[in-house]
N, C-alpha and C positions, 0 to 999 in steps of 0.2 A: 458605239463611240463615233463611228463615221457619220451617222445621222445627226448626232449632236453637233459635230464640227460643221456640217452643212448649214444647220440652223444658225450657228454663231457667225459663219462666213456670210450668210444671207442677211444678217442684221435682225433676225427674229428673236434671238436671245442675246442679252447684253450682260455685262458685269460678271462673266464667268471665264475662268481660265482652266485649261486642261493640262495636267502634268502627267505626261506619258511615262516618264521614268519612275515617279513616285506612285503612279497608278491611282490618281485621285483628281477630283474636280473641286476647284476653289471658287467660291462666290466672293467677288470683290466689292468694295464700297461703290455705291452708285455715283455715276458721273453727274455733275450738276446739269450739264446740257441735256442729259436724257430726261431728267425730271422737270425741267422748266418748260413752260408752254411757249412755243415759238409760233407767232402768228404770221401768216403769209396772205397775200392777196391773190385770189383765184377768180378768173373771169368765167362766168357761166357760159357753157357752149350753146345753151338754148336761147337765153334772152340777152346775153351780153353784159349783164350786171356784174359789178365787181363786189366780191364777198371777202370778208376777213375770216379766215378759218385757221384752226390749229394745225400746224404742219404734221402730216402723218395720220390724221384722223379723217374718216369718211364724214362728209357733211352734205347738206342739201342747200340749194340756192334759197336765200331768204325771200326772194321776190317771186319765183315761179315754181320752186319745189324740185327742180332738176337735181339729180345726184351729181356732186362735184368730186373730182379726183385731184387731190392736191399733189 
């Protein structure tokens, strides 16, 4: 149970609630913001190009192939 709470607190697992009194885990309806793709601009550390990437996803620079961390 403690490991699960750490994953929830770290943002790795979403849409879950833990009820310690009832001793159960409930999966809640997904939040729209979790499911929508949010694009951000990331500047490549290698070549300086600006790239549009989906927030939270690993991607590579479309110009030089360098890995980007959003």
